[in-house]
Phi, psi and omega in degrees: 000129174253161178241142183224158179235122180242130176271122186230035182304318184273336190235015186306308185296328181284314185284314179292317179292327182269350179075049180200168166238145177220138173216156170292164180278333182219170171295167182299335179268007179090358181285156179288151180219118184301327182288340173271323176300325180304333179301330181276354183259350182287152180234156175304133181097349178293152180259137181234124174270124180266117183253126181207133178055042177072007179238149163276108188258339183211160174232135181241156173243123179292132182245352176203154177291168182294142171231156177291140181200143176286163182300130180303135182294333183291348177294334179060233181278351178297134180062041183296339179268001180280145172297148183285331181278121186212189178250137179241126178237115178293124185218125180272101181269141173232125181289142185279142173290328182229085178297160175235154177253103185306325183299340179275359184229029185291340175299329179268324187277327187306316181293345184259355183295136178293146181291340181226142178062039180285141177284343183237148170277166182298333179275359178098351177286151179284144173278164178280080182227166170254284182245118182240144176286140179249118179300156183301321182291327176290319178298322178300316179294315180298318180295323177294319180294327181274002180068223180266011185297317181292315179303316181295322180292318179301319179289325185284320185276117180267120181273131178306139182259015185301317183297317179298316182290326177295323176296320178296321178297318180298316177301319182296317179299330184276351182290147180249358187268356179227150181289162182299323181298321179291323177301316181298319180293324179293321178293316178299325180298324178301324182269008179072031184237182172065216184300320180300312181299320180297318181292321177297319181296338177286337182257324184246126185258346182199170172291125186292339181262312184273338182083358179298128182242004174280107190295340177296338183255011182241153177252139172273106189252133175290138174282305170272120188309145180308315185292341182255002184263153171286172179304314182292323180292327178300329184254001183284120179298334177291343179267033181209157174226148172268118186229145170297150187307318182288329177288321176302318178301311182296320182289316182297323182272358176086013179281339175223159171206189182220147168280168181297332181271003174100005178289132179286130175255133183241126181292146174293345180277350182274126177298122182297338177297326178298316179303317182291314183294326180268004175055047176262121181282120185294336184259018183289145169244124188266003180101150184294146176260151179288170188297326180286320175297321180300324178300315180289325180295328177298318176298315181299316182296322185277335190237337184248318184298131179272107185299000000 
């Protein structure tokens, strides 16, 4: 995980509200700019401190790498001197309940400022930068000043794992120790299809929470994630549940889990309004799981479920 500082005085409401960062690729004269180059260095899961009007007002989690994009039309006259060709980085911003003013904490921050490309001046005023890298020791101080707000946002925002899983698929395709037919079944298992889905369907007849039993409307979801499973676990029917799509989302992201006897576990991170809108009964028992399913559920509770 890397930490970044973005100055959004002119575009805060558009970028924070829209869930993105945008910068031109070069200066108006075509020259290179490290603060724009930094847009190409961010990775999914990185943390971004949003600085506006002398306060850190929001914190974002990067959810995708930079892509080329023209300047957002909603900017209007803001940045009228910026080149239209730029970088777009999808970032899930959450506004802070308790913003901080860095200039009021320079006794702590000054020793941590990077010697080059610093987002702050020694007096606490912001430098003329867009996206600046934040050293780990500076991030540590900022996180302490913000209390648990950053930690809570990191836990709340779920970063898509598609890139990681696609890398795992590529590794699998390159293996020479298993036949092509098995490779295909393992790939299909990631998508809840093929042999894995058939094996899950032999054990699970419906979504345990919604009761939907039309399999065309259910997803075969791994209990222990595909990317963390061995070859045999990827295809093991005991390592799967048939779930309605919205229940699959909650289970996959760790917002719910189950005890071995079928008691529904609900994460403290899940908005109770979601439970009400989706008509999920918090005290439901979905029925006992077999001993092999229980083995996988233990992994889910210990490693995926958000306590």
